[in-house]
C-alpha positions as CSV (number, residue, x, y, z in Angstrom):
1,M,328.6,114.0,139.2
2,R,330.4,116.1,142.2
3,I,328.4,116.5,145.0
4,L,329.0,119.1,148.0
5,V,327.8,118.9,151.6
6,L,328.3,121.1,154.4
7,A,328.1,120.2,157.6
8,N,327.5,122.8,160.3
9,T,327.0,120.6,163.4
10,P,327.4,117.2,164.5
11,A,323.8,116.7,163.9
12,H,324.4,117.3,160.1
13,V,327.2,114.7,159.8
14,H,325.0,111.9,161.2
15,L,321.9,113.2,158.9
16,Y,324.2,112.8,155.4
17,R,326.8,110.3,156.6
18,H,325.0,106.6,155.1
19,A,324.3,109.0,151.7
20,V,328.1,110.3,150.9
21,S,328.8,106.5,151.7
22,R,326.7,105.2,148.9
23,L,326.8,108.0,146.8
24,E,330.4,107.0,146.8
25,Q,330.0,103.3,146.7
26,R,328.1,104.1,143.6
27,G,331.2,106.2,141.7
28,H,330.2,109.8,142.7
29,D,332.9,112.5,144.0
30,V,331.7,113.6,147.4
31,L,333.1,116.2,149.5
32,V,332.3,117.2,152.9
33,L,333.1,120.9,154.3
34,G,332.3,120.2,157.9
35,R,332.7,123.1,160.9
36,E,334.9,122.8,163.9
37,Y,331.7,122.9,166.1
38,G,331.6,120.4,169.2
39,C,332.7,116.8,167.6
40,T,331.5,117.6,164.2
41,I,335.3,117.1,162.9
42,D,335.9,113.7,165.1
43,L,332.7,112.4,163.3
44,L,333.7,113.1,160.0
45,E,337.0,111.1,160.8
46,F,335.3,108.1,162.6
47,Y,333.5,107.7,159.9
48,G,336.0,108.0,157.4
49,L,335.0,110.8,154.8
50,A,336.3,113.4,152.8
51,Y,336.0,116.4,153.8
52,R,337.4,120.3,155.0
53,S,337.3,122.4,157.8
54,Y,335.7,125.6,156.6
55,G,336.3,126.8,160.1
56,S,335.5,126.6,164.0
57,H,332.7,128.1,165.9
58,S,333.4,130.3,168.7
59,A,331.6,133.1,170.9
60,P,333.3,135.9,169.2
61,D,333.5,138.8,172.3
62,S,332.4,141.4,170.1
63,R,330.5,142.4,166.5
64,V,334.0,142.9,165.1
65,A,335.0,139.6,165.9
66,F,332.0,137.5,164.9
67,G,332.4,139.6,161.5
68,R,335.8,138.4,161.0
69,Q,334.7,134.8,161.9
70,L,332.0,134.9,159.1
71,A,334.0,136.3,156.8
72,G,336.7,133.6,157.6
73,Q,334.3,131.2,156.9
74,F,332.6,132.1,153.9
75,G,336.4,132.6,152.2
76,E,337.0,129.0,152.9
77,I,333.5,127.9,151.5
78,A,334.3,130.3,148.4
79,R,337.2,128.4,147.4
80,T,336.1,125.1,147.9
81,A,332.9,125.5,146.0
82,I,335.2,127.2,143.5
83,T,337.9,124.6,143.0
84,F,335.5,121.4,144.1
85,R,332.8,122.3,140.9
86,P,330.4,120.7,142.6
87,D,326.9,119.9,140.5
88,V,324.8,119.5,143.2
89,V,325.1,121.6,147.3
90,F,323.5,119.9,150.2
91,G,323.4,122.0,153.4
92,R,321.0,124.2,155.4
93,G,321.1,128.2,155.6
94,P,323.2,131.1,153.8
95,Y,326.3,129.1,154.2
96,A,324.9,126.3,151.4
97,A,323.0,128.8,149.7
98,F,326.4,130.7,149.2
99,A,328.3,127.9,148.0
100,G,325.7,126.6,145.4
101,N,325.0,129.9,144.2
102,L,329.2,130.4,143.7
103,A,329.3,127.5,142.1
104,R,326.6,127.5,139.8
105,A,325.0,124.3,141.2
106,T,322.0,122.7,141.9
107,T,321.3,123.7,145.8
108,V,319.1,121.4,147.9
109,L,318.3,122.1,152.1
110,V,317.4,119.5,154.0
111,L,315.4,121.2,156.9
112,D,313.7,120.6,160.1
113,D,311.4,123.0,162.2
114,E,313.9,125.5,163.6
115,P,312.8,128.8,165.2
116,A,315.8,130.6,163.0
117,D,313.8,132.3,160.4
118,I,316.7,134.6,159.1
119,N,318.2,130.9,157.8
120,H,315.3,130.2,155.9
121,T,314.8,133.7,154.6
122,V,318.5,133.8,153.3
123,S,318.8,130.6,151.6
124,R,315.0,129.8,150.0
125,P,315.4,132.2,147.0
126,F,318.7,130.0,146.0
127,A,317.6,126.4,146.4
128,E,316.1,124.3,143.4
129,C,314.8,121.9,146.2
130,I,313.6,122.2,149.5
131,L,312.9,119.1,151.7
132,S,311.8,118.7,155.2
133,P,309.6,116.5,157.6
134,A,305.5,116.6,156.7
135,V,305.4,117.9,160.0
136,T,307.1,121.1,159.7
137,R,304.6,124.4,160.2
138,R,306.5,126.5,157.6
139,D,305.3,126.6,153.5
140,L,308.6,127.4,151.7
141,G,307.2,127.8,148.2
142,N,306.6,125.7,145.3
143,S,310.4,124.1,145.6
144,H,309.5,122.6,149.2
145,Y,308.9,119.0,149.6
146,T,307.9,117.0,152.5
147,F,308.2,113.8,153.8
148,D,306.6,111.3,156.0
149,G,309.6,111.0,158.9
150,F,312.0,113.1,160.5
151,V,315.9,114.4,159.5
152,Q,317.0,111.7,162.1
153,C,315.7,109.2,159.5
154,A,318.7,109.6,157.5
155,Y,320.7,107.6,160.3
156,L,317.9,106.1,163.2
157,H,315.6,104.4,160.6
158,P,315.8,100.7,161.3
159,E,316.9,100.5,157.6
160,V,320.0,101.8,158.6
161,F,320.5,101.6,162.6
162,E,321.2,98.7,164.8
163,P,322.4,99.6,168.3
164,T,325.5,97.7,169.7
165,A,324.8,95.1,172.0
166,D,328.0,95.9,173.8
167,I,327.2,99.4,175.4
168,H,327.0,98.7,178.6
169,Q,330.0,97.3,178.8
170,Y,332.0,100.1,177.1
171,L,330.0,102.0,179.9
172,G,331.6,100.7,182.4
173,L,328.4,98.9,183.7
174,D,326.8,95.3,184.0
175,A,324.4,94.2,181.2
176,D,321.5,94.8,183.6
177,D,322.5,98.4,185.5
178,P,320.0,100.8,184.5
179,Y,321.3,104.1,183.7
180,A,320.2,107.5,182.9
181,I,321.9,110.0,180.2
182,V,321.2,113.8,180.9
183,R,322.0,116.2,178.4
184,F,322.7,120.2,179.0
185,N,322.6,122.5,176.1
186,A,325.4,125.7,175.6
187,L,322.7,127.3,173.9
188,D,325.0,129.0,171.8
189,A,324.0,128.7,168.2
190,L,322.1,131.2,166.4
191,H,318.8,129.8,166.4
192,D,319.1,129.4,170.9
193,A,319.7,133.3,171.0
194,G,317.8,134.6,174.3
195,L,316.9,131.1,175.7
196,E,317.5,130.0,178.9
197,G,317.3,126.2,179.6
198,F,318.2,124.4,183.0
199,S,319.5,126.7,185.8
200,L,323.4,125.8,187.3
201,A,321.5,124.8,190.5
202,Q,318.7,122.6,188.5
203,R,321.1,120.8,187.1
204,R,323.1,119.4,190.4
205,Q,319.6,118.7,192.0
206,L,318.8,116.6,188.7
207,I,321.6,114.6,188.9
208,E,321.7,114.5,192.5
209,R,317.8,112.9,192.6
210,L,318.4,110.9,189.3
211,A,321.8,109.2,191.0
212,E,319.7,107.9,193.9
213,E,317.6,105.6,191.4
214,V,320.3,104.9,188.6
215,T,323.8,105.5,187.3
216,V,324.0,108.9,185.6
217,F,326.1,109.9,182.6
218,V,326.1,113.6,181.7
219,S,326.9,115.4,178.5
220,D,327.3,118.6,179.0
221,E,327.8,120.8,175.7
222,G,328.8,123.9,177.8
223,D,331.6,122.2,179.8
224,D,330.3,123.8,182.9
225,L,329.4,121.4,185.6
226,E,332.4,119.8,187.8
227,F,331.9,116.5,188.8
228,A,334.4,116.4,191.7
229,D,331.3,116.0,194.2
230,L,328.4,114.7,191.7
231,P,327.0,111.6,191.6
232,A,327.3,111.4,188.0
233,R,329.9,110.2,185.6
234,P,330.7,112.5,182.1
235,Y,329.6,110.7,179.0
236,D,333.3,110.2,177.7
237,L,332.7,107.7,175.3
238,H,333.3,108.4,171.6
239,P,330.3,110.7,170.3
240,A,329.4,108.2,167.5
241,L,328.5,106.1,170.3
242,M,326.2,108.3,171.5
243,H,322.9,107.0,169.8
244,D,323.9,103.4,171.2
245,A,323.8,104.7,174.7
246,M,320.6,106.6,174.2
247,A,319.4,103.3,172.4
248,G,320.3,101.3,176.1
249,A,319.1,104.1,178.3
250,R,316.3,103.6,181.1
251,L,315.6,107.3,179.6
252,L,316.9,110.7,178.4
253,V,316.3,114.2,180.3
254,A,317.5,117.2,177.9
255,D,317.2,120.8,177.2
256,T,318.5,120.8,174.0
257,G,316.2,119.6,171.0
258,T,317.8,117.1,168.4
259,M,319.0,114.3,171.1
260,V,315.4,114.4,172.3
261,T,314.0,113.6,169.0
262,E,316.7,110.8,168.5
263,A,316.2,109.1,171.9
264,G,312.1,109.3,170.9
265,L,313.1,107.6,167.6
266,L,315.2,105.1,169.4
267,G,312.3,103.9,171.8
268,T,313.7,105.6,175.0
269,P,311.7,107.4,177.4
270,A,312.5,111.0,176.3
271,L,311.7,114.5,178.4
272,R,312.5,118.3,177.0
273,F,312.7,120.9,179.3
274,R,311.5,123.4,177.2
275,G,313.0,126.4,179.7
276,S,312.5,130.1,177.9
277,D,311.9,128.5,174.6
278,D,308.3,128.9,173.8
279,H,308.6,128.3,170.3
280,V,306.6,125.5,168.7
281,Y,308.4,122.6,167.1
282,G,306.5,120.3,164.4
283,E,308.3,117.3,165.4
284,F,308.0,117.5,169.4
285,R,304.5,118.1,169.3
286,E,304.2,114.9,166.6
287,L,306.6,113.1,168.9
288,E,304.7,114.0,171.9
289,R,301.1,112.9,170.5
290,V,302.5,109.4,169.5
291,G,303.9,109.1,173.4
292,L,307.6,108.9,172.5
293,V,308.5,112.7,173.9
294,E,307.2,114.6,176.5
295,Q,307.6,118.1,177.6
296,F,307.7,120.3,180.3
297,D,308.0,124.1,181.2
298,E,307.9,123.3,184.6
299,Y,311.0,122.5,185.9
300,D,309.7,120.9,189.3
301,R,307.5,118.8,187.5
302,L,310.0,117.5,185.1
303,C,311.9,116.2,187.6
304,E,308.8,114.3,189.0
305,R,308.5,112.7,186.1
306,A,312.5,111.4,185.5
307,L,312.3,109.6,188.9
308,E,308.9,108.1,187.9
309,L,310.4,106.7,185.2
310,A,314.0,105.9,186.5
311,V,312.3,103.6,188.8
312,D,309.8,101.9,186.2
313,E,311.7,98.8,184.8
314,T,308.7,98.5,182.2
315,A,309.1,102.2,180.7
316,T,311.5,101.0,178.0
317,D,309.3,97.8,176.8
318,R,306.3,100.5,176.1
319,W,308.2,103.0,174.5
320,R,310.0,100.5,172.0
321,Q,306.9,98.8,171.7
322,T,305.3,102.5,170.5
323,R,308.4,103.2,168.4
324,E,308.1,100.3,166.7
325,T,304.4,100.7,165.5
326,Y,305.3,104.5,164.4
327,V,308.9,104.5,163.3
328,D,308.1,101.5,160.6
329,G,306.0,103.7,158.7
330,L,308.1,106.3,158.3
331,V,310.6,106.7,155.1
332,D,314.4,106.2,154.7
333,L,315.4,109.3,154.5
334,T,318.9,108.5,153.1
335,E,317.6,107.0,150.0
336,I,315.6,109.8,149.2
337,I,318.6,111.9,149.9
338,V,321.2,109.6,147.4
339,E,318.2,109.5,144.8
340,V,317.8,113.3,144.9
341,A,321.5,113.5,144.5
342,E,321.7,111.2,141.7
343,S,318.7,113.2,139.9
344,G,320.7,116.7,140.0
345,G,318.6,117.7,143.0
346,S,315.0,117.7,140.3
347,I,312.1,115.8,141.9
348,D,310.7,115.5,138.2
349,R,313.8,112.8,137.5
350,L,313.1,111.0,140.7
351,E,312.0,107.2,140.4
352,S,308.5,107.1,140.8
353,S,308.5,105.3,144.5
354,T,310.5,107.8,145.5
355,R,308.7,110.5,144.2
356,R,305.3,109.6,145.2
357,S,306.7,109.9,149.1
358,L,307.3,113.4,148.7
359,K,304.8,115.9,148.6
360,Q,304.5,119.0,147.1
361,R,304.0,121.7,150.5
362,S,302.7,124.6,147.8
363,M,301.1,123.9,144.8
364,P,302.0,126.4,141.9
365,G,299.8,129.1,141.3
């Protein structure tokens, strides 16, 4: 079977990387179409996945430039879809829908609860199978099936993830040195349009106050910070080690969603600053309900809570105990993706145990 996977962001590489490896081991021909966005290509190369680049993501300075960028990306996707001739296409949004429709392949969308309605509106009619966490608020029709878990379970479930014990050494710290990771969003994705996170002044103050208690590593997606006069270090390990770094941290503070979800599922105290984002996300609501994530609308309250956790030597133990109890009951999403791929995207052809782990969101009527 020939399987095409669209990886638009680094998170998508993590989502599919274990499934791609398993499918290749089982004799299938798998190709990843990746976009040069953030560390997406670096991760594809690090994990040794067969890939082609379909273009780069940047912030065009005009509508004409944006149109050219999209035209170039869709052109490369079209060439690959036609020449590779996949039986099944995995991805999300218009890119996956376009590739699957052009190749006349079964299209499988693996989605989370993002607010970008245009992605769902464009891709839903072309998808034979849509998979999402049960906490997703949307109902995307008869082809929509949900599972108990999160898309991050494809790479952070205990069945597939074991953190390295050497992360302190890689970070240049003694084994018992506490550290925090602060993540700042570039807010340049389609679903981030018009949103604001931490201001520059808030970023600097947060770092300075946390640095009084722990070593601070900063992952600045937009490269806006100057570190010369800040008591912090840029996170400069290979991006493939970020989950290991999060698993060993005393806490993570961020205004970006994916890493907050990841930290929560790793059992690391995770604080999310909403900023101007007033969307309700099913994933955050669920993780907040079980005590793995905390969300804040006000910067001062978030900063105060971050400082409380920075000096609380027992916090990580509490979070990890909660994580062990909660995450063990979630699905291994990688195995579901593999079986859906081998079934040609047909839920009815799945093994009974896998079929039982998926619930149809809407009953035909």
